[in-house]
PLY file of the C-alpha trace (Angstrom):
ply
format ascii 1.0
element vertex 120
property float x
property float y
property float z
element edge 119
property int vertex1
property int vertex2
end_header
-0.02 0.04 0.07
1.37 3.48 -0.79
1.27 6.38 1.63
-1.62 8.13 0.03
-3.78 5.00 0.43
-2.79 4.67 4.09
-3.79 8.22 4.74
-7.06 7.98 2.79
-8.29 4.72 4.31
-8.92 6.26 7.82
-10.80 9.20 6.29
-12.95 6.93 4.13
-13.71 4.61 7.09
-14.40 7.62 9.28
-17.05 8.70 6.84
-18.54 5.25 6.73
-18.62 5.20 10.54
-20.38 8.61 10.70
-23.10 7.39 8.25
-23.49 4.13 10.11
-23.63 6.00 13.42
-26.28 8.27 12.07
-28.28 5.37 10.91
-27.96 3.62 14.24
-28.91 6.84 16.02
-31.95 7.14 13.94
-32.95 3.51 14.88
-32.24 4.20 18.64
-34.54 7.27 18.53
-37.45 5.26 17.05
-37.26 6.97 13.63
-37.39 3.73 11.80
-40.74 2.05 11.10
-40.95 -1.64 12.17
-42.00 -2.65 8.70
-40.94 -0.75 5.65
-43.42 -0.59 2.91
-42.07 -2.27 -0.29
-42.26 -0.14 -3.36
-41.21 -0.75 -6.87
-38.07 0.98 -8.02
-38.63 3.51 -10.81
-35.78 5.04 -12.59
-35.84 8.84 -12.68
-36.57 10.24 -16.10
-33.25 11.89 -16.73
-29.95 11.12 -18.47
-28.20 10.33 -15.16
-30.06 7.16 -14.35
-29.38 5.60 -17.69
-25.70 6.64 -17.99
-24.53 5.61 -14.46
-26.33 2.36 -14.18
-23.87 0.75 -16.57
-26.44 -1.43 -18.24
-28.04 -2.50 -14.93
-31.59 -1.76 -13.81
-32.38 -0.22 -10.41
-33.78 -3.49 -9.35
-30.42 -5.18 -9.99
-28.25 -2.38 -8.57
-30.24 -2.17 -5.35
-31.21 -5.81 -4.98
-30.86 -7.86 -1.84
-27.92 -9.57 -3.33
-26.13 -6.31 -4.10
-26.90 -4.96 -0.58
-25.41 -8.03 1.04
-22.39 -7.76 -1.30
-21.87 -4.12 -0.22
-22.24 -4.98 3.44
-19.47 -7.58 2.96
-17.33 -4.85 1.33
-17.82 -2.67 4.47
-16.92 -5.68 6.64
-13.67 -6.12 4.74
-12.88 -2.43 5.04
-13.41 -2.45 8.68
-11.25 -5.55 9.03
-8.54 -3.85 7.03
-8.69 -0.81 9.26
-8.48 -3.03 12.36
-5.27 -4.63 10.87
-3.87 -1.26 9.88
-4.52 0.06 13.39
-2.69 -2.95 14.95
0.25 -2.61 12.62
0.46 1.16 13.24
0.56 0.96 17.01
4.24 0.43 17.00
4.77 3.51 14.75
2.05 6.00 15.88
1.49 7.29 19.38
-1.70 6.53 21.28
-2.64 10.21 21.17
-2.52 10.27 17.36
-4.51 7.14 17.19
-7.14 8.53 19.45
-7.35 11.68 17.23
-7.88 9.38 14.25
-10.84 7.80 16.10
-12.30 4.34 16.02
-9.01 2.76 16.98
-9.89 1.49 20.43
-10.55 -2.15 21.40
-14.23 -1.70 22.05
-15.05 -0.05 18.76
-12.75 -2.36 16.73
-14.05 -5.58 18.33
-17.63 -4.90 19.18
-18.56 -1.97 16.89
-16.86 -3.29 13.74
-18.56 -6.58 14.22
-22.05 -5.32 15.11
-22.46 -2.31 12.75
-22.70 -4.31 9.50
-24.96 -6.89 11.25
-27.24 -4.16 12.39
-27.48 -2.75 8.87
-27.92 -6.22 7.42
0 1
1 2
2 3
3 4
4 5
5 6
6 7
7 8
8 9
9 10
10 11
11 12
12 13
13 14
14 15
15 16
16 17
17 18
18 19
19 20
20 21
21 22
22 23
23 24
24 25
25 26
26 27
27 28
28 29
29 30
30 31
31 32
32 33
33 34
34 35
35 36
36 37
37 38
38 39
39 40
40 41
41 42
42 43
43 44
44 45
45 46
46 47
47 48
48 49
49 50
50 51
51 52
52 53
53 54
54 55
55 56
56 57
57 58
58 59
59 60
60 61
61 62
62 63
63 64
64 65
65 66
66 67
67 68
68 69
69 70
70 71
71 72
72 73
73 74
74 75
75 76
76 77
77 78
78 79
79 80
80 81
81 82
82 83
83 84
84 85
85 86
86 87
87 88
88 89
89 90
90 91
91 92
92 93
93 94
94 95
95 96
96 97
97 98
98 99
99 100
100 101
101 102
102 103
103 104
104 105
105 106
106 107
107 108
108 109
109 110
110 111
111 112
112 113
113 114
114 115
115 116
116 117
117 118
118 119
């Protein structure tokens, strides 16, 4: 991995954590309906939808299979961040790791395991 990738990974993961945290906070506040009404996907009638779907339909792009695939990608990213944190402990001070955030045992062991499961 090059240096740019190493510096970008924590930022990307931090953004993911913020989004997940906001999602979980919404659930904790009761903002999520117990049952979500299923609606049919309809492509917006503009050029964006056709150009960026790359030949796929909305049903394929946002299917259950694709959602599970993306959750697995998040799991892999969290596992990579966990490994990166472990390897960097010898080179980066605890203060700097604390500033980066999400480097503590509780978050990386419990949070990283539970967050994708909650979304799933």
